[in-house]
N, C-alpha and C positions, 0 to 999 in steps of 0.2 A: 327622889323627886323633891322639888322645892316645897317646903311645908306650907307656904302661902298660896300654892296652886293646886287646884283639883279640877278634874275634867269630867264632864258628862255629856254624852252625845245628845241626849234629849234636851238638856239645858241649852246647849249650843243651837240646836235646831229651833227651840221655842224663842230664843232671844233674836234670831234672824227673822222669824216670822212677825214677831212683836214690833221690831224695828221697821218692818215693811208697812205697818199701819201708819206711821209717820212719813211714809214715802222714802225711807232710807233703804238703799240697796247695797249689797256687799261691794266694796271697792275692789276686791280681788275675786274674779269670777270662780264659781264653784265648778263649772263645766270646764273640763281640762282643754277641750278644743278651743273654747273662748279664751281660756287663760293663755294658751300658746299664741293665738292671733293677737291678743292685747300686747303680749310681751314683744312679739315681733315688731309691733308699731312703736314700742318704746326703745328698741335696741337698734344699733347700727346694722347694716346689712352684713358686715364682716362678722360682728359678734353673734347675730342670729344664725348665720350659716355655721359658725364654729360650734355652737350649742346644739343646734336642732339637726345638723347634717349628719349623714351616715356614710358608710363606705359604698362606693359604686352607685348603683341606681337605687340603693336603699331597700333591697329586698329583706335584708336581716331585720331592719326596723319593722317592716310589715309582718315578718314571721314572729317577732316578739309579741306583736298584739294579736295576730290570728291564733296563736297558740292558746290564748285564754278562751277564744271562741269555741275551742274543741271540747270544753268541759261545761256542764250545766250544774248549778246548785240545786239540790233537792231539799227544800226547807222541810223541817219537821214540826208538828203542831202540838199544842197543849203541853208545853214544857215550861216550867217556871224560869223565865229569864228576866225577872224583875230586878235582880242584881247581876250585873255583868262584870266580869273581870277580864280585861284584855292583857294582863301582864304576863311576862315571860321571863325566865332567867337565862342569862347568857354569859358564860365565863365568870360565874359568881356574882354577876350584877343583875338585880331585878330591874327590869325595863317595864314601864307602864303600858307600853304597846310595842308590838313586834316590828318596829319600823326604825331603820337607820337612814342617815343621809349619806349617800354614795359620795365618794371623792370626785369633785368636779374642778377642773383647773380654770385659771384665768377669769376668775369671778369678777374682777374689775371691769371686764367687758359688759357685765350686766348692771353693775352698781358701784358707785365710788367706795362704799364701805366694804364691799367685797366679802371676803372670808370672815371679817370681824362681824358683820351684820348677821351672817349665818350662825356663827358661834354663839352669838347672844341669843338668838331665837332657839337654838337647839338646847342651850343651857337652861333657859327659862322653862322649856317643856320637858327637860331631862330626856332628850332624844339624842342618842349617840351620833356625833358628827365624825366622819372619817375625814381627817385632814388630807387634802390633796398634796401630792409630791409636787405638783405643778401650780401651787398656790400663788395668789397675788399678795398674800400676807404670811409672815413667818408663823410656824406652829407655836412659838413662844408668845407672840402677840395675841393669837387666838386663845391659847390656854389662859392668858392673863384675865380674860373677860368671862371665863366659863365657870369659875369657882370649882365645885366638885363635880360639874356636869361631866357625863361620860364622853370620852373621845378615843378614837383609834387613829393610827397613822398609816396611810397608803405609801408604799415603797415602790418606786421604779428603780430597778437594779441597774446602776450605771456601770460604766467600764472600770471604775475606780472602787475597789473593795474597801478602801480606806474612807471614801466618801459614804459608801453604803453603811459602814459601821458608825460613822459620825452622825448620820441622819437617824439611825435607830437609837443611838445613845441620847440624842436630843429628844426624840419622842418619849423615851422613858422619863426623862427629867421633865418633860412637859405634861406628865400625868396620863399619857396614852396607855390604854388598857389592852391593846392588841396591835400587832403589825400585819397589815394587809398587803401581801406581795401581789402586785398586778402583773400577771404573766403574759397578757396577749398584746403587749405594745413593744415587743423587741424590735419591731419595724413599725413605721407609721403607715396606717392604712391608706388606700387610695380614696381620698375624701374630695369628691368632685366639687362640692360647693365651695370648699376652701380653695381648691385649685383654681376654680373659675374666677375667684375673687383675687387670686395671687396673694393670698393672706395667711400667714403663719404667725401667730402672736409672739411666739418666742423670739423670733428674729427682731422683734421691736422691744425686746427686754421685758415683755409681759410674762406672768406665770413662772418666774424663776426666783421667787423670793425665798423659797427654802434653800436655794443654792447661794444666792448672794448673802444670806445670813449665816452661812456655814463656814466655820474656820478652815476646814480642809479645802473647801472649794476656793476660798480666798487665797490660800497658799498656792493652789494650782494655777491661779492667774499670774503668779509671779514666775512660773516655770516656762522655759522655752517652749514655743509651740511645736507640736510634732506633725501637725497637718497644716497644709496651706489654707489660710482663711479664705472663705467664699467672698467674692467681690461683686459689687453690683454692676450690671451690664453698662450703665451710664449714669452720670451724676446729673441730677435735675431737681426739681422742687420736691418731688415724692421722696427721692433719696435723702434729701436734707431733713424732711419731715420725719422719716425713719430714724435718723440719727438723733433728732431731738427727742423722739419717743424713747429711744434707748437710754439716753442720759437722764431723762425725767423719771424713768422707771427704776433707775439704780439708786439704792439708798445713799443719803449724804447731800452734800452741797453740789448744786447743779454745775457751777463753773469749775470746781475742783475736779469733779468727775469728768467734765468735758475736756479739760486740759490733760488729765492723766490718761484719758482714753480707756479708763477702767470698764466703763459699761460696754464698749465694743468687745473688749477681751472677755467679758463675762458671757456675752452672747456666743462668741466663737467657742469658748471653752464648753459652754453648755451643749451647743450642737454637737461637739466632737465626742462628748462622753456620756450623754443622757441615757442612752439605751445600750443594751448588750445583746445582740443577736445570738452570740455563742452560749447563752445561759442554758444550763442543764440541770437535771434533777440533783446531781451531785453537788452543785453550788449551794443547795439549801443547807448543808452541813455547816457552812460558814456563818450563815445567819443564826442558826441555833446556838453557835458558840458566843454570839454577840449579845443574845438577850434571853431572859427567862420569860418574857411576855409570850402569850399565845400567838402563834403564827398561822395566819389565815391565807390560803391561796385563792386569789380572785381570777376567774377566767377559765375555770374548769367547766368542760362541756361533755367529756367522754368518760363513761364508767371506768375505763381502764386507768385514766388519769386520776380519778378519785381514789382508786385502789392504790396507786402509787403514792398519793398524798399520805395515805395511812402507813405504807411501807416506809416512807421517809420521816415519819414522826410528826407530821403536821397536825395542828390543832383544830382547824376548821376549813371550810370550803365556801366560797361564793360562786354559785353557778352564774356565770355572766359572759355576754359577748360584747362588752363595752358599749352597751346601748346601740349595737349595730354599726359602730363606727370603725371597725377594723377589717372584718371579712364580709364581703357582700354574699348573700345567699347562705349564710350560716343558719344552723339550727336555732329556733327560738328557745329561749332559756326555760320557759315552763314545759316545753317539749322534752328538753334534756333533764329536767329536775327528777322525775320518777327513777330513772335508771341510775342516777348518781346517789339518790337517797338509798335505793336498794344496794348499791355497791359498798356504801359506807356502813350500813347495817347499824345505825344508831351509835357509832363508836366516836364520832365527832359531829359537832353541829353543821348543818348545811343551810346556808342562806342563799338568797336569789335576788338578782337585780336585772334590769333591762326590760322595759315594757310595762312596769307596774303604774297604773294610772287611776285606780279607784279602790274602794273598800272591798268590792267583789274579787278584785284581783289579788288582794292580800289574802282573802279567805281561801281562794282556790289554791294559791301557793302553799299556804299552811296545811290545807287538806291533802296535798300531794307530798307533804313531808318536810317543807321548809321550816326551819325554826323561826325565821324572821325574813323580812324583805328589806331591800335598800331602794331608795328613790333618788333620781338625779334630776332630769330636766324639769319636772314640775316645781321643785323648790327654787331652781334658778330662775324660772319664769315669775314666781312670786317675788324673788329678790329684784328683778328688773322693774317690777311694777310698784313695789312698796318697801324696798329695803328689809330691815329686820322684821317689820310688821307684816310685809308680804310673805316672807318665809314662814312666819308663825301661822298666818292664816291658811296657807296651803297645807301645812302639817295638821292643824286642827281640823280641817275639812276632810282630809284623808282618814284621820283618826275617828271622827264621828261617823263617817261613812262605813268604815270597818266595823265599829262597835254595833251599829244598827243593823248591818248585814248579818253579823254573828248572832245578835239576839233574834232577829227575825227568821233566821234559819233553824232556831231552836237550840242554840249553843249558848251556855252561860259563861264559859271560859274557854281558854285556848285548847285545853286538853280534850274538849268534846268535838273539836274540829278534826275530822278525819276523812279518809278516802270514801267512807260510806256516805258522806254528805254530798258527793259528786256522782254524776253519771256522764259518760261520753256523749258528745253531741251526735 
C-alpha cells in the first residue's frame, strides 16, 4: 500500500459529517441506487445499456441480489473492535481490503480516460485491478501509471493460441500477478438492451485496444481473410458515423488509418477470432505451459466444475455469472458460493463477483467462504460521474461500509468472519 496513504472508516465517516456542517454533500452518491441513477443520466443510452444490462429479462441480475437477502448477519456484542484489520493475503500479496476491481470492457463509454483513470485510482488505494481483455486502453498504458500497484489480467481465449500466448506474455511483462480466464463468454449472451439499441461497441472499434496493440494480432491483419466480412444492409449517415468511429478508435494517424482500411480489418479480424466455443478443460494445459503466474478460472458456478479446476491444476476460482449478462435465470453467485467452497476444501482461494453492492454483501460473502470479492458496475458508475476521483470514492465508500459492518458485527479482522456470523433468512 502507498506509504503516504492510510484508511480509516471512522475517519472517512467523520469527515463526511463535518463537511455537511458547511453544506457540502458527497459528489458521488453513497447510495448505490442513486449512484446508478446518476450514472445513467451521465452516460449515453447505448453506454448505460451495455454496462447495466443483463441477459434476457434480467432474472440473473435479480438472483444475484436476492441471494444476499437469504442470509442475515448476527452481530456479537462486547468484543474489543477498537482496532480493525481488513487485510487479507492473496497469492503472496497482502491486500488492505478483500476487494478487487472486476474486468469491465469498453470503459471509454463511461469516461474519456477509461481504463487509465481506473488504474490510477486502484493503484492509489492499492486495490487490485483486473485488466479487461476488452479494454479501451492497452495493459501496458495502464501498468505505466500504476507503479507497483497490484494488477491481474483477464483472458478471453480466442481462436488463435498464438494470440492467447502473446496476451499472456504481455501481461507478465506488464507486472500482472495472475491470469483470470473468463469461461462464460464463449458465446455472446442474448442481451436485449443492447439488441434493442442495435449497438455492439466492438463493431465500432471500441474495446479492442488489447488486440490492436498486440503484435500477433497486427500480423493477423495482414493475412488473407478466411471468412466473409459482414456488410451493412445499407449505406447511410449512421453507416458513415460507424466508419468514422472505427478509424478514430484505431491507434495512429486518422487519415493513414482511413486510407489503409486497417481499422475495418481490425474489427473484422476481432469479430472472427475473439471467442472459442470449442474450448474444453484440456485446453488449459496450453495455458499452463505459457505462464508460471497463478491461473484463476472466472465463471465457475457448479461444484463439479470447481473439482475439475483442482484436477487440472488451477490456482483459484472466481464464482461469477458475468454480472447476469450471459445466461438469464442462472443461479445467483452467493447461492453458488457455499457449494464451491466445500468442493474446493481450502485447497485454492475462492473469490466471488456479481451482485456485490455494499459492505454487508462483502461480509456475507466472506462469511460463506470467499477469500475476497470483485466489484464491477459500481466503480464504472463512479467513473462515469467523476473519472479517477469517482472510482476512488466508490471504493472508499465500500471499504468504509465493510470495515464498519465488520466491527459492528463483533469482528476485529477477516479471520473472525465465518459462517457462525450468519443465519438463514
